[in-house]
C-alpha positions as CSV (number, residue, x, y, z in Angstrom):
1,X,-15.3,1.8,7.6
2,X,-12.3,4.0,5.9
3,X,-9.6,6.1,7.5
4,X,-9.8,9.4,7.0
5,X,-6.7,11.6,6.3
6,X,-6.2,14.0,9.1
7,X,-5.4,17.4,8.5
8,X,-4.8,21.2,10.3
9,X,-8.2,21.7,8.3
10,X,-10.3,18.8,10.4
11,X,-8.8,17.6,12.9
12,X,-11.0,19.8,14.6
13,X,-14.2,18.1,13.0
14,X,-12.7,14.9,12.3
15,X,-11.4,14.0,15.9
16,X,-11.8,17.2,17.9
17,X,-15.3,17.4,17.5
18,X,-16.6,13.6,16.7
19,X,-19.0,12.0,19.0
20,X,-17.7,8.3,18.6
21,X,-13.7,7.9,20.5
22,X,-10.6,8.7,17.3
23,X,-7.2,6.6,17.8
24,X,-5.1,8.8,15.1
25,X,-1.3,7.2,14.0
26,X,1.0,9.5,13.9
27,X,3.0,8.5,11.0
28,X,6.3,9.7,7.9
29,X,6.3,8.0,4.9
30,X,10.0,7.4,5.9
31,X,9.2,5.5,9.0
32,X,9.8,1.8,8.9
33,X,7.1,0.7,12.0
34,X,4.7,3.2,11.0
35,X,5.3,1.3,7.7
36,X,4.4,-1.5,9.3
37,X,1.8,-0.3,11.5
38,X,-0.6,0.7,8.7
39,X,-2.1,-2.4,7.2
40,X,-3.1,-3.3,11.6
41,X,-4.8,0.0,11.8
42,X,-6.3,-0.9,8.5
43,X,-7.7,-4.3,10.4
44,X,-8.4,-2.7,13.1
45,X,-10.5,0.0,11.8
46,X,-12.4,-3.2,10.7
47,X,-12.7,-5.0,13.2
48,X,-13.7,-2.4,15.6
49,X,-16.4,0.1,13.4
50,X,-17.7,1.4,16.9
51,X,-14.3,3.6,16.7
52,X,-13.1,6.1,13.7
53,X,-9.8,5.6,12.8
54,X,-6.8,8.5,10.7
55,X,-3.5,9.2,10.1
56,X,-1.9,11.9,10.5
57,X,1.6,12.6,7.9
58,X,3.9,14.0,10.8
59,X,6.1,15.5,8.3
60,X,3.5,17.9,6.4
61,X,1.2,18.9,10.1
62,X,4.4,19.4,12.4
63,X,2.3,21.9,14.3
64,X,-0.2,19.1,14.9
65,X,2.2,16.6,15.7
66,X,4.2,18.9,18.2
67,X,1.4,19.9,19.8
68,X,0.0,16.7,20.8
69,X,3.7,15.8,22.4
70,X,4.3,13.5,19.4
71,X,8.3,12.7,19.6
72,X,8.8,9.5,18.0
73,X,6.4,7.3,15.8
74,X,4.5,5.8,15.1
75,X,2.3,7.3,17.8
76,X,-1.3,6.4,18.3
77,X,-3.3,8.9,20.9
78,X,-6.6,7.9,21.5
79,X,-9.4,10.7,21.4
80,X,-12.6,10.6,23.6
81,X,-15.1,13.9,23.2
82,X,-11.7,15.9,21.9
83,X,-10.0,14.3,25.1
84,X,-6.9,12.9,25.1
85,X,-7.7,9.7,26.3
86,X,-4.9,7.5,25.6
87,X,-1.6,7.4,23.7
88,X,1.0,4.3,23.2
89,X,4.3,5.0,21.3
90,X,6.2,2.5,19.4
91,X,4.1,-0.3,16.8
92,X,1.0,-2.3,18.2
93,X,-0.4,-5.3,17.5
94,X,-4.5,-5.8,16.7
95,X,-4.6,-7.1,19.9
96,X,-2.5,-4.4,21.5
97,X,-4.6,-1.5,19.6
98,X,-8.0,-3.2,21.2
99,X,-6.9,-2.5,24.4
100,X,-5.6,0.9,23.9
101,X,-9.5,1.3,22.4
102,X,-11.3,-0.6,25.8
């Protein structure tokens, strides 16, 4: 499944109104751990088709990052039925992501 690039314009439709759980990767281009997390998110999107995956660039979407209390990146936030269900900070392996979305 493709990873959705999230913005202020599509966040409500793609995340808050999603019928399926959505794992959002809050990241930035300059962040080393974020660059390591990216390929793991791509793997997870293939491994867990029951979950939608999105990436949100915190430099370009500062208001959303601030709204969800993202202070360090990478931060992964799982949304279920438009609500924050789980939030973790730092690099996570594929197995750890499986636990986060379980």
